C-alpha positions as CSV (number, residue, x, y, z in Angstrom):
1,M,84.9,20.6,66.3
2,L,85.6,18.7,63.0
3,T,88.4,16.2,62.5
4,D,87.8,14.2,60.1
5,I,86.0,13.4,56.5
6,H,85.0,10.2,54.8
7,P,83.8,10.4,51.7
8,K,81.3,8.3,50.3
9,L,81.5,7.4,46.9
10,P,79.0,5.2,44.5
11,M,80.2,1.4,43.5
12,L,78.7,-0.7,40.9
13,D,80.7,-3.5,41.7
14,K,81.9,-4.1,45.4
15,V,84.3,-7.1,44.4
16,A,86.0,-5.0,41.7
17,T,86.1,-1.7,43.6
18,R,87.7,-3.7,46.6
19,D,90.1,-5.2,44.2
20,F,91.4,-1.9,42.8
21,Y,92.0,-0.3,46.3
22,V,93.1,-3.1,47.9
23,N,95.3,-5.1,45.3
24,Q,96.1,-1.6,43.0
25,L,96.5,1.3,45.5
26,N,97.6,-0.8,48.7
27,F,94.2,0.4,50.8
28,Q,93.1,-2.3,53.4
29,E,89.6,-3.2,54.4
30,L,88.4,-1.5,57.1
31,G,86.5,-3.1,59.6
32,S,85.9,-7.0,60.0
33,A,82.1,-7.1,59.2
34,D,81.5,-7.6,56.1
35,F,78.4,-5.2,54.7
36,E,76.4,-5.7,52.1
37,G,76.4,-3.0,49.8
38,Y,78.8,-1.3,51.5
39,L,82.7,-1.0,51.4
40,M,85.6,1.1,53.7
41,V,89.2,1.0,52.4
42,Q,91.7,2.7,54.3
43,K,95.4,4.0,53.7
44,E,97.3,5.6,56.3
45,G,94.8,8.5,57.4
46,I,92.8,8.6,54.5
47,Q,89.5,6.2,54.6
48,I,87.3,5.8,51.5
49,H,83.7,4.5,51.9
50,F,81.3,3.3,49.0
51,F,77.6,2.6,48.7
52,E,76.3,-0.2,45.8
53,F,74.5,1.7,43.3
54,K,73.1,-0.6,41.1
55,E,72.0,1.7,38.5
56,L,75.4,3.5,38.3
57,N,76.5,4.2,34.6
58,P,79.8,4.6,35.2
59,K,80.8,6.4,32.1
60,E,78.1,9.3,33.8
61,N,79.6,9.1,37.1
62,Y,80.8,12.3,38.8
63,G,82.3,11.2,42.1
64,Q,85.2,12.9,42.5
65,V,87.8,13.0,46.0
66,Y,91.1,15.2,46.1
67,I,93.4,13.5,48.2
68,R,96.6,15.6,49.5
69,T,99.8,14.1,50.2
70,N,103.3,14.9,51.3
71,D,105.3,12.5,48.7
72,I,103.5,13.2,45.2
73,D,106.4,12.0,43.1
74,S,107.0,8.6,45.6
75,W,103.3,7.6,45.0
76,Y,102.8,8.5,41.4
77,Q,106.0,6.3,40.8
78,L,104.9,3.3,42.5
79,L,101.5,3.9,41.1
80,L,103.1,3.5,37.7
81,I,105.1,0.1,39.2
82,Q,102.1,-1.1,39.9
83,K,100.7,-0.4,36.3
84,V,98.2,1.9,37.5
85,S,96.5,3.6,34.6
86,I,96.6,7.1,35.1
87,H,93.9,9.5,33.7
88,P,94.8,10.3,30.3
89,N,94.4,13.8,31.3
90,G,95.9,13.5,34.6
91,H,99.8,12.9,34.4
92,L,101.7,14.5,36.8
93,A,101.8,17.8,36.2
94,L,102.4,21.6,37.9
95,K,99.4,23.5,38.2
96,P,99.2,27.0,37.7
97,W,97.3,27.0,41.4
98,G,100.6,25.7,42.9
99,Q,99.8,22.3,43.4
100,K,101.4,18.9,41.6
101,E,99.0,16.9,40.8
102,F,97.7,13.7,38.9
103,S,94.5,11.8,38.8
104,L,93.0,8.0,37.9
105,L,89.8,6.7,37.8
106,D,88.5,3.7,39.7
107,P,86.5,0.8,38.2
108,N,83.6,3.1,38.8
109,H,84.5,6.0,37.1
110,N,85.2,8.3,40.7
111,L,87.9,10.5,39.9
112,L,91.1,10.7,42.2
113,T,93.1,13.9,42.1
114,F,96.6,13.5,44.1
115,G,97.8,16.5,45.0
116,Q,100.9,18.2,47.2
117,S,101.3,21.8,47.8
118,I,105.0,23.1,46.2
């Protein structure tokens, strides 16, 4: 019955959010219409939607998404090459729960954690 999930995260600035996901993480903007206050991005089978939240204080944003990958080492290295900032406490590591993970923050301080089962 259930087939997909497309998280909706808050954004303060659509231009900065689009720039981060498209130009740094290599997502593509989804859809041909430019909806005011709304953004959709996609990479492979992953979609993330964003809604404008003008009162958002990024330092108090607790939006989070966990994204699974089947090649975490290559993805991590690509982001390092592209000079994407990795979360200071989220560098690539094997976790006790059997996942290899790393994390980063987008411009809105939404936490993106990438993981692969080991």
